[in-house]
N, C-alpha and C positions, 0 to 999 in steps of 0.2 A: 850306476856302476855295474860292472859285470865281474863275477868271480868264477874262475874256472878251477876246479879241483880235479887233480889227476892222481890216481893211486896205481902204482905199478910195481910188480914184483920182478926182480931181475935175476938172471942166472948168477949164482955165487961166483963162478969162475970168470965172469965178465965184469965183476965189480969195479976194477981199476978202469977199464974202458968206459963203463957207464958213468963213473964219476967225472972223467974227462969230458965226455959228451954233454952231460947235464951242466957242467960248469960253463962250457962254451955257449951252450944254448941259453943259459940264464943271462950271461953277459950281453949277448946279442939281443935277446928279447927285451931286456930292461932298457936298451937304447932305442927301442921302437917308439914312434909317436903313439901316444894313447896308453902305453903300458905304465901302470901306476905301482906295480910291485910284482915281484917274482921270488918266491921262497921255496926252497927245497928242504925237506925234512925226512929223516929216516924213522920209520916206526920202531920204537924201542922194544916192542913186544914181538915183532915179526921181522927178524933180520932179513936184510936184502929186499925190503919193501919200502918204497919211498912215496911220499905225498908231495905233490907240487901244487902250490897255490899261486895262481896268477890273478892280478887285479887289473882290469881294463876300464878306461873311461867310458867306453860304449861298445855295443855289439859291432858297430862298424869298424872300430879300432881292432877288435879281435878278429873280425873277418879279414881285414887287411893283413894281419899277422899270418892267418892261415894260407894266404896267397903268396907269401914270401918264399924265395928259393931256399932260405935257411930252414924254414919249417918243413918244406917238402923233403929236403935232404935228411932231416931228423927222422921223419916218418919212414923213409926208405931204409934207414940204417938201424931201426929199432929191433927188427926181427931177430937178429943174432944176440941181442942183449937181454931181451925180456923173457920171463918164464911163462907169460900168457898175455892175453890182450889187456891193455890198461883199462881201468874203470875211469870214465871221464864224465863230469857233470859241469854244465855251464849255467850259471845262475844270474839272472838279472835281479839286482838288489835295489829296491826303491828308496831305502832309508838305512842309514848306518848309525848306531849309537855307540858311544864310549861305554865302558863298564860302569862308570859313575852315573851316567845318564840312565842306563838300564836299571841299575839298583834303585835310583830315585823313582823311576817310573813304576817299579815293582813295590814301592813303599818300604824298601829295606833300608835300614839306617847304616848298613855296613859301608865302610869307606875303604877304598883301595889304598894299599901301602904307598 
């Protein structure tokens, strides 16, 4: 699994436009082969700063996404919306645990609600 995390601050006056752009991008990206998830969150402590978490089946799937016309259009249109360059990390994850599995592995008796 590949997890991409994007943190981006937007210009406050461009908020409505940003929300439209990110909604369309989320819908289109979720429909791509190999996309396993796409979530958009706003940082509650830093207004107009968003975190996007994308989950991909593989690096190949993510690389195909990077080559799509939709992705290229998104990048080309970000300049007027963002307050600075986005921070992006792409993480290859060899294993994923549920919280219950992690708590058990840690020897903690806590149980999730």
